[in-house]
DSSP file (Angstrom, degrees, kcal/mol; ACC not computed):
  #  RESIDUE AA STRUCTURE BP1 BP2  ACC     N-H-->O    O-->H-N    N-H-->O    O-->H-N    TCO  KAPPA ALPHA  PHI   PSI    X-CA   Y-CA   Z-CA
    1    1 A M              0   0    0      0, 0.0     2,-0.3     0, 0.0     0, 0.0   0.000 360.0 360.0 360.0 130.8   -5.0  -39.6  -21.4
    2    2 A K        -     0   0    0     82,-0.1     2,-0.4     1,-0.0    81,-0.1  -0.587 360.0-148.9 -80.6 132.5   -4.2  -35.9  -21.0
    3    3 A R        -     0   0    0     79,-0.5     2,-0.3    -2,-0.3    -1,-0.0  -0.792  12.5-129.1 -99.5 146.0   -7.1  -33.6  -20.3
    4    4 A S        -     0   0    0     -2,-0.4    11,-0.3    12,-0.0     2,-0.3  -0.747  11.7-136.8 -97.9 143.4   -7.1  -30.0  -21.5
    5    5 A A        -     0   0    0     -2,-0.3     2,-0.4     9,-0.1     9,-0.2  -0.732  17.7-159.6 -93.2 144.7   -7.8  -27.0  -19.3
    6    6 A R  E     -A   13   0A   0      7,-1.4     7,-1.9    -2,-0.3     2,-0.6  -0.979   7.6-162.2-124.8 136.2  -10.1  -24.2  -20.7
    7    7 A I  E     -A   12   0A   0     -2,-0.4     5,-0.2     5,-0.2     2,-0.2  -0.966  19.4-174.6-118.7 114.1  -10.3  -20.7  -19.4
    8    8 A G  E >   -A   11   0A   0      3,-2.0     3,-1.7    -2,-0.6    -2,-0.0  -0.482  41.1 -98.4-102.3 175.1  -13.4  -18.9  -20.5
    9    9 A A  T 3  S+     0   0    0      1,-0.3     3,-0.1    -2,-0.2    -1,-0.1   0.833 122.1  53.5 -59.5 -33.7  -14.7  -15.4  -20.2
   10   10 A G  T 3  S-     0   0    0      1,-0.2     2,-0.3     3,-0.0    -1,-0.3   0.392 125.6 -80.2 -87.2   4.9  -16.8  -16.3  -17.3
   11   11 A G  E <   -A    8   0A   0     -3,-1.7    -3,-2.0     2,-0.1     2,-0.4  -0.864  68.2 -36.2 130.3-165.2  -13.9  -17.9  -15.3
   12   12 A A  E     +A    7   0A   0     -2,-0.3     2,-0.4    14,-0.3    -5,-0.2  -0.745  45.5 178.4-100.2 141.4  -12.0  -21.1  -15.3
   13   13 A S  E     +A    6   0A   0     -7,-1.9    -7,-1.4    -2,-0.4     2,-0.3  -0.990  15.9 141.9-138.4 133.2  -13.4  -24.5  -15.9
   14   14 A S    >   -     0   0    0     -2,-0.4     3,-0.7    -9,-0.2     4,-0.1  -0.888  46.7-144.8-167.2 137.3  -11.5  -27.8  -15.9
   15   15 A S  G >  S+     0   0    0    -11,-0.3     3,-0.9    -2,-0.3     4,-0.4   0.622  95.6  81.2 -75.9 -13.2  -11.9  -31.3  -14.9
   16   16 A L  G 3  S+     0   0    0      1,-0.2     3,-0.3   -12,-0.2    -1,-0.2   0.874  97.9  37.5 -53.2 -41.1   -8.2  -31.2  -14.1
   17   17 A L  G X  S+     0   0    0     -3,-0.7     3,-0.9     1,-0.2    -1,-0.2   0.335  89.9  95.1-100.4   6.3   -8.9  -29.5  -10.8
   18   18 A D  T <  S+     0   0    0     -3,-0.9    -1,-0.2     1,-0.2    -2,-0.1   0.805  87.6  40.7 -68.1 -31.0  -12.0  -31.3   -9.8
   19   19 A N  T 3  S+     0   0    0     -4,-0.4    -1,-0.2    -3,-0.3    -2,-0.1  -0.057  77.6 144.1-113.0  31.1  -10.4  -34.0   -7.6
   20   20 A Y    <   -     0   0    0     -3,-0.9     4,-0.1     2,-0.1    -3,-0.0  -0.362  60.7-115.6 -70.6 155.9   -7.7  -32.0   -5.7
   21   21 A P  S    S+     0   0    0      0, 0.0    -1,-0.1     0, 0.0    -2,-0.0   0.704 102.3  46.1 -67.1 -18.2   -7.0  -33.0   -2.1
   22   22 A I  S    S-     0   0    0     44,-0.0     2,-0.2     0, 0.0    -2,-0.1  -0.942  98.2-104.2-120.2 146.1   -8.2  -29.7   -0.9
   23   23 A P        -     0   0    0      0, 0.0     2,-0.4     0, 0.0    -5,-0.1  -0.467  38.1-147.0 -67.3 135.6  -11.4  -27.9   -2.0
   24   24 A L        -     0   0    0     -7,-0.2     2,-0.1    -2,-0.2    -4,-0.0  -0.870   3.7-134.5-107.6 138.3  -10.6  -25.0   -4.5
   25   25 A S     >  -     0   0    0     -2,-0.4     4,-2.6     1,-0.1     5,-0.2  -0.389  32.1-106.8 -75.0 164.4  -12.4  -21.8   -4.8
   26   26 A E  H  > S+     0   0    0      1,-0.2     4,-2.3     2,-0.2   -14,-0.3   0.889 123.6  52.4 -59.0 -39.1  -13.4  -20.5   -8.2
   27   27 A R  H  > S+     0   0    0      2,-0.2     4,-2.5     1,-0.2    -1,-0.2   0.915 109.2  48.1 -63.7 -43.0  -10.6  -17.8   -7.8
   28   28 A Q  H  > S+     0   0    0      2,-0.2     4,-2.6     1,-0.2     5,-0.2   0.917 110.5  51.7 -66.3 -41.6   -8.0  -20.5   -6.9
   29   29 A R  H  X S+     0   0    0     -4,-2.6     4,-2.2     1,-0.2    -1,-0.2   0.919 111.4  47.5 -56.5 -44.6   -9.0  -22.6   -9.9
   30   30 A S  H  X S+     0   0    0     -4,-2.3     4,-2.8     2,-0.2     5,-0.2   0.934 111.1  50.8 -64.5 -45.4   -8.6  -19.5  -12.2
   31   31 A I  H  X S+     0   0    0     -4,-2.5     4,-2.6     1,-0.2    -2,-0.2   0.924 111.4  47.9 -58.2 -47.5   -5.2  -18.7  -10.6
   32   32 A L  H  X S+     0   0    0     -4,-2.6     4,-1.9     1,-0.2    -1,-0.2   0.870 112.9  48.1 -63.1 -37.3   -3.9  -22.2  -11.2
   33   33 A L  H  X S+     0   0    0     -4,-2.2     4,-1.3     2,-0.2    -2,-0.2   0.902 111.9  48.2 -73.6 -38.9   -5.1  -22.3  -14.7
   34   34 A Y  H  X>S+     0   0    0     -4,-2.8     5,-1.7     2,-0.2     4,-0.6   0.896 111.0  52.3 -66.2 -36.9   -3.7  -19.0  -15.6
   35   35 A L  H ><5S+     0   0    0     -4,-2.6     3,-1.1    -5,-0.2    -2,-0.2   0.911 106.5  54.0 -60.8 -39.7   -0.4  -20.1  -14.0
   36   36 A A  H 3<5S+     0   0    0     -4,-1.9    -1,-0.2     1,-0.3    -2,-0.2   0.791 105.9  52.8 -67.4 -26.9   -0.5  -23.2  -16.1
   37   37 A T  H 3<5S-     0   0    0     -4,-1.3    -1,-0.3    -3,-0.2    -2,-0.2   0.561 117.4-112.9 -86.9  -4.5   -0.8  -21.0  -19.3
   38   38 A G  T <<5 +     0   0    0     -3,-1.1    -3,-0.2    -4,-0.6    -2,-0.1   0.592  58.1 158.9  91.6  10.0    2.3  -19.0  -18.3
   39   39 A L      < -     0   0    0     -5,-1.7    -1,-0.2     1,-0.1     2,-0.1  -0.338  43.0-113.3 -64.8 151.0    0.6  -15.6  -17.6
   40   40 A S     >  -     0   0    0      1,-0.1     4,-2.6     4,-0.0     5,-0.2  -0.373  28.9-108.5 -73.7 160.3    2.5  -13.2  -15.4
   41   41 A D  H  > S+     0   0    0      1,-0.2     4,-2.8     2,-0.2     5,-0.2   0.919 120.7  51.6 -57.0 -44.9    1.0  -12.3  -12.0
   42   42 A R  H  > S+     0   0    0      2,-0.2     4,-2.6     1,-0.2    -1,-0.2   0.919 111.0  45.5 -62.8 -46.0    0.0   -8.9  -13.3
   43   43 A S  H  > S+     0   0    0      2,-0.2     4,-2.2     1,-0.2    -1,-0.2   0.921 115.2  47.1 -63.9 -43.3   -1.7  -10.2  -16.4
   44   44 A A  H  X S+     0   0    0     -4,-2.6     4,-1.8     2,-0.2    -2,-0.2   0.940 112.6  50.0 -63.5 -47.6   -3.6  -12.9  -14.5
   45   45 A A  H  X>S+     0   0    0     -4,-2.8     5,-2.1    -5,-0.2     4,-1.0   0.912 110.7  50.7 -57.3 -46.0   -4.6  -10.4  -11.8
   46   46 A N  H ><5S+     0   0    0     -4,-2.6     3,-0.6    -5,-0.2    -1,-0.2   0.917 110.0  48.3 -60.6 -43.3   -5.9   -8.0  -14.5
   47   47 A R  H 3<5S+     0   0    0     -4,-2.2    -1,-0.2     1,-0.2    -2,-0.2   0.815 115.4  45.5 -69.4 -27.1   -8.0  -10.6  -16.2
   48   48 A M  H 3<5S-     0   0    0     -4,-1.8    -1,-0.2    -5,-0.2    -2,-0.2   0.525 108.3-124.2 -90.9  -7.7   -9.5  -11.7  -12.9
   49   49 A A  T <<5S+     0   0    0     -4,-1.0     2,-0.3    -3,-0.6    -3,-0.2   0.918  72.5 117.4  62.7  44.5  -10.1   -8.0  -11.7
   50   50 A I  S   <S-     0   0    0     -5,-2.1    -1,-0.3    -6,-0.1    -2,-0.2  -0.890  71.6 -92.2-129.7 164.9   -8.1   -8.6   -8.5
   51   51 A S     >  -     0   0    0     -2,-0.3     4,-2.2     1,-0.1     5,-0.2  -0.419  28.9-122.3 -77.5 156.1   -4.9   -7.0   -7.3
   52   52 A E  H  > S+     0   0    0      1,-0.2     4,-2.4     2,-0.2     5,-0.2   0.861 114.6  56.5 -61.6 -34.8   -1.6   -8.6   -8.0
   53   53 A R  H  > S+     0   0    0      2,-0.2     4,-2.2     1,-0.2    -1,-0.2   0.899 104.9  50.7 -65.6 -39.7   -0.9   -8.8   -4.3
   54   54 A T  H  > S+     0   0    0      2,-0.2     4,-2.5     1,-0.2    -2,-0.2   0.931 110.5  49.8 -65.1 -43.3   -4.2  -10.8   -3.8
   55   55 A L  H  X S+     0   0    0     -4,-2.2     4,-2.3     1,-0.2    -2,-0.2   0.934 110.9  49.2 -59.3 -44.2   -3.1  -13.2   -6.5
   56   56 A Q  H  X S+     0   0    0     -4,-2.4     4,-2.1     1,-0.2    -1,-0.2   0.867 109.7  51.9 -65.1 -35.5    0.3  -13.6   -5.0
   57   57 A R  H  X S+     0   0    0     -4,-2.2     4,-2.2     2,-0.2    -1,-0.2   0.931 109.9  48.9 -62.9 -47.2   -1.3  -14.3   -1.6
   58   58 A E  H  X S+     0   0    0     -4,-2.5     4,-2.3     1,-0.2    -2,-0.2   0.895 109.8  52.0 -59.7 -41.6   -3.5  -16.9   -3.0
   59   59 A L  H  X S+     0   0    0     -4,-2.3     4,-2.9     1,-0.2    -1,-0.2   0.914 109.2  50.0 -62.3 -42.6   -0.5  -18.6   -4.8
   60   60 A K  H  X S+     0   0    0     -4,-2.1     4,-2.4     1,-0.2    -2,-0.2   0.899 110.4  50.2 -61.2 -41.5    1.4  -18.6   -1.4
   61   61 A E  H  X S+     0   0    0     -4,-2.2     4,-2.3     2,-0.2    -1,-0.2   0.904 111.7  47.8 -62.7 -42.1   -1.6  -20.2    0.3
   62   62 A L  H  X S+     0   0    0     -4,-2.3     4,-2.0     2,-0.2    -2,-0.2   0.914 111.3  50.6 -65.8 -43.9   -1.9  -22.9   -2.4
   63   63 A M  H  X>S+     0   0    0     -4,-2.9     5,-2.5     1,-0.2     4,-0.8   0.924 112.1  47.9 -61.1 -42.8    1.9  -23.6   -2.3
   64   64 A S  H ><5S+     0   0    0     -4,-2.4     3,-0.7     1,-0.2    -1,-0.2   0.918 108.9  52.6 -61.0 -44.4    1.7  -24.0    1.4
   65   65 A A  H 3<5S+     0   0    0     -4,-2.3    -1,-0.2     1,-0.2    -2,-0.2   0.846 116.6  39.5 -61.3 -35.9   -1.4  -26.3    1.3
   66   66 A W  H 3<5S-     0   0    0     -4,-2.0    -1,-0.2    -5,-0.1    -2,-0.2   0.434 111.5-117.6 -98.2   1.4    0.4  -28.6   -1.2
   67   67 A G  T <<5 +     0   0    0     -4,-0.8     2,-0.3    -3,-0.7    -3,-0.2   0.843  67.3 134.8  70.8  34.3    3.8  -28.4    0.4
   68   68 A V      < -     0   0    0     -5,-2.5    -1,-0.2    -6,-0.2    -2,-0.1  -0.839  44.4-155.9-112.1 157.0    5.6  -26.9   -2.5
   69   69 A S        +     0   0    0     -2,-0.3     2,-0.3     1,-0.1    -1,-0.1   0.392  68.7  36.5-115.1   3.1    8.1  -24.0   -2.2
   70   70 A S  S  > S-     0   0    0      1,-0.1     4,-2.2    -7,-0.1     5,-0.1  -0.977  76.4-113.1-150.7 163.3    8.0  -22.4   -5.7
   71   71 A R  H  > S+     0   0    0     -2,-0.3     4,-2.8     2,-0.2     5,-0.2   0.843 117.0  57.4 -63.7 -35.7    5.7  -21.6   -8.6
   72   72 A L  H  > S+     0   0    0      2,-0.2     4,-2.6     1,-0.2    -1,-0.2   0.943 107.2  46.6 -61.7 -48.2    7.6  -24.1  -10.7
   73   73 A Q  H  > S+     0   0    0      2,-0.2     4,-2.7     1,-0.2    -2,-0.2   0.905 112.2  51.8 -59.7 -42.9    6.9  -26.9   -8.2
   74   74 A L  H  X S+     0   0    0     -4,-2.2     4,-2.3     1,-0.2    -2,-0.2   0.914 110.4  48.5 -60.0 -43.7    3.2  -25.8   -8.1
   75   75 A G  H  X S+     0   0    0     -4,-2.8     4,-2.6     2,-0.2    -2,-0.2   0.913 111.4  48.9 -64.2 -42.0    3.0  -25.9  -11.9
   76   76 A V  H  X S+     0   0    0     -4,-2.6     4,-3.1     2,-0.2     5,-0.3   0.926 108.9  53.5 -59.6 -46.0    4.6  -29.3  -11.9
   77   77 A H  H  X S+     0   0    0     -4,-2.7     4,-2.3     1,-0.2    -2,-0.2   0.906 110.3  47.5 -58.1 -43.0    2.1  -30.5   -9.3
   78   78 A I  H  X S+     0   0    0     -4,-2.3     4,-2.4     2,-0.2    -1,-0.2   0.956 112.3  49.9 -61.5 -50.7   -0.8  -29.2  -11.5
   79   79 A A  H  X S+     0   0    0     -4,-2.6     4,-1.8     1,-0.2    -2,-0.2   0.909 111.8  47.1 -59.7 -43.5    0.6  -30.9  -14.6
   80   80 A L  H  X S+     0   0    0     -4,-3.1     4,-1.8     1,-0.2    -1,-0.2   0.898 112.0  49.4 -64.5 -40.5    1.1  -34.2  -12.8
   81   81 A R  H  X S+     0   0    0     -4,-2.3     4,-1.6    -5,-0.3    -1,-0.2   0.872 110.2  52.8 -66.7 -33.0   -2.4  -34.2  -11.3
   82   82 A G  H  < S+     0   0    0     -4,-2.4   -79,-0.5     1,-0.2    -1,-0.2   0.872 112.1  44.4 -68.9 -36.2   -3.8  -33.4  -14.7
   83   83 A L  H  < S+     0   0    0     -4,-1.8    -1,-0.2    -5,-0.2    -2,-0.2   0.797 123.5  33.9 -78.4 -28.5   -2.1  -36.3  -16.3
   84   84 A H  H  <        0   0    0     -4,-1.8    -2,-0.2    -5,-0.1    -1,-0.2   0.454 360.0 360.0-110.0  -3.1   -2.9  -38.8  -13.6
   85   85 A S     <        0   0    0     -4,-1.6    -1,-0.1    -5,-0.1    -3,-0.1   0.478 360.0 360.0 -96.7 360.0   -6.3  -37.8  -12.3
C-alpha cells in the first residue's frame, strides 16, 4: 500500500521517512519531501528559510550516504522506500 507524504506549514511529516537506514534531521526530511514534490532548489530553500547552497550541500550529503550519484536516483530511492517500507 502506498503511503502519502505531507508537507505542512510547520515542516515535513511523513511515515515514509521514519525507517530510513540513517537517522534524518527535520531539515533533511523536509528537503527529501520537497524533492519528491518536484520543487526547484531555490523554491525549496525559500520555503525552508535556508540558502540554496545549504540545501544543495544537504542533498549531496544524502546522496553520498545512500550511495546514489544524482537527484533522480535519490528520488527513485525515496519512492521505492515509500512503496516498500
